[in-house]
C-alpha positions in Angstrom: -12.2 -46.9 -57.1 -10.9 -44.5 -54.5 -10.3 -40.8 -54.9 -6.6 -41.3 -54.6 -6.6 -43.8 -57.6 -8.7 -41.5 -59.8 -6.5 -38.5 -59.1 -3.4 -40.6 -59.8 -4.7 -41.7 -63.2 -5.6 -38.2 -64.2 -2.3 -36.7 -63.1 -0.3 -39.4 -64.8 -2.1 -38.8 -68.1 -1.3 -35.1 -67.8 2.4 -35.8 -67.0 2.6 -38.3 -69.9 1.2 -35.7 -72.3 3.8 -33.1 -71.1 6.6 -35.6 -71.6 5.4 -36.4 -75.1 5.4 -32.7 -76.0 9.0 -32.3 -74.8 10.4 -35.4 -76.6 8.3 -35.3 -79.8 6.6 -32.4 -81.4 4.0 -34.6 -83.1 1.2 -35.9 -80.8 0.5 -39.6 -80.6 -2.7 -40.9 -82.0 -4.0 -42.0 -78.5 -3.0 -38.7 -76.7 -5.9 -36.7 -75.3 -6.4 -33.0 -76.0 -6.5 -30.5 -73.1 -10.3 -30.4 -73.3 -10.5 -34.1 -73.1 -8.2 -34.2 -70.0 -10.4 -31.5 -68.3 -13.5 -33.6 -69.0 -11.8 -36.7 -67.6 -10.9 -34.8 -64.4 -14.4 -33.5 -64.0 -15.7 -37.0 -64.5 -13.4 -38.4 -61.7 -14.6 -35.6 -59.4 -18.2 -36.4 -60.2 -17.7 -40.1 -59.5 -16.0 -39.4 -56.1 -18.5 -36.7 -55.0 -20.7 -39.4 -53.4 -17.8 -40.7 -51.2 -15.8 -37.5 -50.4 -16.4 -33.8 -50.0 -14.0 -32.1 -52.3 -14.6 -28.6 -51.0 -11.7 -28.8 -48.6 -9.2 -30.2 -51.1 -6.6 -27.5 -52.0 -3.4 -29.2 -52.9 -1.7 -32.4 -54.0 1.7 -33.3 -52.6 3.7 -36.0 -54.4 6.0 -37.9 -52.0 7.6 -41.3 -52.5 5.6 -41.8 -55.7 2.4 -41.4 -53.8 -0.2 -38.6 -54.0 -1.3 -37.2 -50.6 -4.4 -35.2 -50.4 -4.6 -32.5 -47.9 -7.6 -30.7 -46.6 -7.6 -27.0 -46.5 -7.0 -25.6 -43.0 -7.5 -22.2 -41.7 -4.3 -20.1 -41.8 -2.5 -19.6 -38.5 -2.8 -16.1 -37.4 0.4 -14.6 -36.3 0.6 -13.8 -32.6 -0.5 -10.3 -32.0 2.3 -8.4 -30.2 -0.3 -6.4 -28.2 -2.6 -9.4 -27.4 -3.9 -9.8 -23.8 -1.6 -12.8 -23.3 1.5 -10.8 -24.3 0.5 -7.9 -22.0 0.1 -10.4 -19.1 3.4 -11.9 -19.9 5.1 -8.5 -19.9 3.5 -7.6 -16.6 4.7 -10.9 -15.1 8.3 -10.4 -16.4 8.6 -6.9 -15.0 9.7 -6.9 -11.4 7.3 -4.7 -9.4 8.8 -1.8 -7.5 8.8 -2.2 -3.7 5.8 -0.5 -2.1 6.7 2.6 0.0 4.6 2.8 3.1 3.7 6.4 4.0 4.9 7.6 7.3 2.1 7.1 9.8 1.1 10.1 11.9 -1.7 8.5 13.9 -3.4 10.4 16.7 -5.8 8.6 18.9 -8.7 10.7 20.3 -11.0 10.4 23.2 -13.9 12.7 22.2 -15.4 15.4 24.3 -18.5 13.4 25.5 -16.6 10.1 26.0 -15.8 8.6 29.4 -13.1 5.9 29.4 -12.4 3.8 32.5 -9.2 1.7 32.5 -5.5 2.0 31.6 -4.5 2.9 28.1 -1.2 2.0 26.4 -0.8 3.0 22.7 1.8 3.8 20.1 1.5 7.3 18.6 0.0 10.5 20.0 -3.3 11.0 21.8 -5.7 13.8 22.4 -8.1 13.6 25.4 -11.1 15.8 25.2 -13.4 13.7 27.4 -12.7 11.9 30.6 -10.1 9.2 31.4 -10.1 7.3 34.7 -7.0 5.2 34.5 -3.3 5.4 33.7 -2.1 6.6 30.3 1.2 5.4 28.6 2.1 6.8 25.1 5.4 6.7 23.2 4.8 10.1 21.6 2.9 13.3 22.5 0.0 13.8 24.8 -2.6 16.6 24.6 -5.1 16.9 27.4 -8.1 19.2 27.1 -10.5 17.3 29.4 -10.1 15.4 32.6 -7.7 12.7 33.6 -7.6 10.8 36.9 -4.5 8.7 36.8 -0.7 8.8 36.0 0.5 10.0 32.6 3.7 9.0 30.8 4.7 10.1 27.3 7.1 12.3 25.3 5.9 15.9 25.2 2.9 16.5 27.4 0.6 19.6 27.1 -2.2 20.4 29.4 -4.7 22.9 28.0 -7.8 24.0 30.0 -7.9 20.6 31.8 -8.0 19.0 35.2 -5.5 16.3 36.0 -5.1 14.2 39.2 -2.0 12.1 38.8 1.7 12.1 38.3 3.3 13.1 35.0 6.5 11.5 33.6 7.7 13.0 30.4 10.8 12.3 28.3 10.3 15.7 26.6 8.8 19.0 27.7 5.7 19.6 29.9 3.5 22.6 29.4 0.7 23.6 31.8 -1.4 26.5 30.4 -3.1 29.2 32.5 -6.5 27.5 32.6 -5.2 24.1 33.7 -4.9 22.6 37.2 -2.6 19.7 38.0 -2.5 17.8 41.3 0.6 15.5 41.2 4.3 15.2 40.7 6.0 16.2 37.5 9.2 14.7 36.0 10.6 15.7 32.6 13.2 17.4 30.6 11.7 20.9 31.0 8.5 22.6 32.1 6.6 25.8 31.4 3.9 26.7 34.0 1.2 29.2 33.3 -1.5 27.6 35.5 -1.7 26.0 38.9 0.2 22.9 40.3 0.0 21.2 43.6 3.0 18.9 43.7 6.8 18.7 43.3 8.6 19.4 40.0 11.8 17.7 39.0 13.3 18.5 35.6 16.8 18.2 34.1 16.5 21.3 32.1 14.8 24.7 32.6 11.7 25.4 34.7 9.8 28.5 33.7 7.1 30.1 35.7 5.1 32.7 33.8 3.0 35.6 35.2 0.2 34.3 37.4 1.7 30.8 37.6 1.1 29.1 41.0 3.1 26.2 42.5 2.5 24.7 45.8 5.5 22.3 46.1 9.3 22.0 45.6 11.2 22.7 42.4 14.4 21.0 41.3 15.7 22.1 37.9 18.8 22.7 35.9 17.8 26.4 35.5 14.9 28.5 36.8 13.0 31.4 35.3 10.5 33.3 37.5 8.3 36.0 35.8 6.9 38.9 37.9 3.6 37.8 39.4 4.4 34.1 39.5 4.2 32.5 43.0 5.9 29.4 44.5 5.5 28.0 48.0 8.2 25.4 48.6 11.9 24.8 48.2 13.8 25.7 45.0 17.0 23.9 44.1 18.9 24.6 40.9 22.5 24.3 39.6 23.1 28.0 40.5 21.0 28.4 43.7 21.2 26.0 46.6 17.8 26.8 48.2 15.3 29.6 48.3 12.1 29.7 50.4 9.2 31.5 48.9 5.8 31.8 50.5 2.4 33.0 49.6 -0.8 33.1 51.6 -3.1 31.3 49.3 -2.9 27.6 48.3 -3.6 26.7 44.6 -7.1 25.6 43.8 -7.7 21.9 43.1 
């Protein structure tokens, strides 16, 4: 006899007893007492113990006049609002803010002990402390503290304590400090000369020659400023002055 049949018999006896108590107050001769029913159920459980493990039985469900036995299952734990899965889902749902790239201020450097042979073309600014033997083309500023043998093109170009043999083409200002020597042509927007230049100068703006500045060549500029002590050997052409000849006895050092 199966466990389902045994439980059905026991339950039906309990149900019959309840019906009898509701319809008649006097118990029938064959009705079992509560103690006898409990003993009957325990007997059925003992008989079925060999065929079925009853530890997992927790409830009886009556459906379509049949008794369905269900095994106890672990309760389903509610989804934790702050579980790792939920956090990942929230991160995925949020639209990430666009990354803002910082403005690049890159400066390339040729170190003091370096010697570079060949042409250089870069984006950004450059500082030359060593030696460059080749042409240099930069879209931003150029700072020269060493030696360059070649043509130079960039925005603002500053020569500081250097030696340059080559032409300079600047979209901005050109500055030649008092310790620098330039041998070559200069084109740009403006120029300030403190040192020595052997070559012609052609600027659209102002050309300024500070005390002890020395030029051996022609000057063409929108405006001209000559400090006392500065010397020029060549022709000067500006918007205000057609031509002036200035001479000195000594040529600039190379």
